[in-house]
C-alpha positions in Angstrom: 3.3 25.4 -28.9 2.6 26.3 -25.3 4.1 24.6 -21.8 1.2 22.9 -19.8 2.2 22.0 -16.6 1.8 18.4 -15.7 -0.8 18.6 -13.0 -3.0 20.8 -15.4 -2.5 18.3 -18.4 -3.5 15.4 -16.3 -6.7 16.9 -14.9 -7.6 18.2 -18.5 -7.3 14.4 -19.6 -9.1 13.0 -16.7 -12.1 15.4 -17.2 -11.8 14.6 -21.0 -11.8 10.8 -20.6 -15.7 10.1 -20.5 -16.1 11.9 -23.9 -13.9 9.5 -25.5 -16.6 6.8 -25.7 -15.4 3.1 -26.8 -11.6 4.1 -27.3 -10.3 1.6 -25.0 -12.5 -1.3 -26.2 -12.0 -0.6 -29.4 -8.0 -1.0 -28.7 -8.7 -4.3 -27.2 -10.6 -5.5 -30.2 -7.9 -4.3 -32.6 -5.3 -5.9 -30.7 -7.1 -9.5 -30.2 -7.9 -9.4 -33.9 -4.2 -8.8 -35.0 -3.2 -11.6 -32.7 -6.1 -13.9 -33.8 -5.0 -13.2 -37.4 -1.1 -13.8 -36.7 -2.2 -17.0 -34.6 -4.6 -18.1 -37.6 -1.9 -17.6 -40.1 0.7 -19.5 -38.2 -1.5 -22.5 -37.8 -2.4 -22.5 -41.3 1.1 -22.0 -42.7 3.1 -24.4 -40.5 1.7 -27.3 -42.6 3.4 -25.7 -45.6 6.8 -26.3 -43.9 9.3 -28.5 -45.7 10.9 -31.4 -44.2 14.2 -32.3 -45.4 14.6 -36.2 -44.6 
């Protein structure tokens, strides 16, 4: 594994960014899906809570 200076790595990453396509959009969609599933599961399962009166 070779050592790449930080400036060279940063410029290489910036020049490759347009080639990645919908990476950020896909991350956002996945995060929203996971949060939506967790919220839906909480909403549906909260009715099954046992009340000890």
